N, C-alpha and C positions, 0 to 999 in steps of 0.2 A: 166488146169493150163498152163500159158504162158511159152514159151521156154526161156532159159537163154538169157538175154540181150534184150528180146523183150520189146518194149516201151521206150527204152533208146535212147537218141540222140547218134549220132556217137561219139562225144567227150566223153560222159559218158561211152560208151562201151570201148573206148580206155583207159580211166582212170581206170576203173574197171580191165581191163586186165593188165595194168601196175602194179597196186597195188597188184594184185594176186601174183606177183613174187617178191615182196619186203618184207623185214623184217623191217617195218617202225619203227622209233624211236620217243619217246617222246622228248620234248625239253631238259629236265633234263638229260636224258640218252645221248643224242647227246653232250651236254655240257661236261659231265663227260668223255666221250670217247675222245673228243678233248683235254681236259685238261690233260689227261694221255698220250697224243701223239699217241693214237690208232686209230684216225680217222682224215681224211682231211675234214674239213668243207668248203663247197663251196656255196657261196651266188650268186644267179642268178638274184636278184632283179635289177630293173633299177636304174639309178642314182637318179631319182626323188623319187622313193620309199625309197631308202636308206637315202636321205636327210630328208624325212618326218619321217621315223621310227627310224633312227639311224643305225650306223654300228655295225656289230657283231665282237667283238674283236677276232683276230686270224683267221678269215675266209678269204679265198681267194675269191675275186670277179671275176667271169668269166662270160662274156656275153654268154647268152644262144646260140647265133648264132655260137660260136666257142667251146663250151663246150667239145664235143666229140674229136675234134682235139687236144685240150690242155691236156686232161686227158687219152686218149688212150695211154698206154705205148708203143705201137708199132708205133705210129705216129712220123714222123720226126718233127712235130710241137708241140710235147708234152712239158709240163712244167717239170722242174726238180723234182717236187713233185710226178709226175706220175711214180712211181717206179716199178709197176708190177700189174698183174691181181688180186693179193690178197689184194691190197690197199682198205681199207674201206673208200669210198667217201660218205659223207653225204651231200645231196643237200638241200639248204634252198631257199624258195621263200617267197612271202608275206603271203600266206594262206595255202600252202601245196598242191596245185593242179598241177601247172606246174612242181614243183619239182618231183612229182611222175613220170610224163612223162619223165623228164630228167634222173632220176635215172634208169628207165627201159631202156632208150636208152643207157646209159653207160654200163648197163649189157650186152646189145646186142653187144657192141664193145669189150667186154672181161673183164670188171670190175665186176666180178660176185658178189661182196659184196656191190655194190653200193645201196644206199637207200636214204630216205629222212626223213624230220621231219614232223610229224603229226601236222597240224595247222600252219606250217611255222613260220615266224618271229612274227606273231601276237601271237601265242601260246608261243613262246620264251619270248616275253615281258610280257605276262600275268603270266608266271611262275617266273617273277622277275629276269630273267637271264640278264647278262650285255649287254647293248647297249650303244654306245657312239657316239661322234661327228666325230670320225675317227682320222687320215686318214685311208682310206680303202687300202687294199692290192689288187689293181686292176691289173689283168693280161689280156693282150690283145692277 
């Protein structure tokens, strides 16, 4: 029997390791938590992806290249929403792959409840959850 992770590409191994530490949410669950003010929804899709698929109402748009700096509550460059290590950050991407890697990275910088949405915005749309023309709440 092959060993754990054998035959997987490097990125597939990273993705599996990232997801092993996440309590991933379905789109409906993420939407409910956001609506109740219990989760900070963060959209890491590119501007082109958001233009094609629509904006997620109430989500903060944070470029993946600065995500950790903006959400680490100990960072001098954090956003005001980055209130502490217990903050539930739910990351959204197009299909739910890069969001898993991003959520795991957020956990490593101290946001131990960070997670993502299974299936990303594509699953969000398929569930009939709101998407609109914007404007987006883009944070740099």
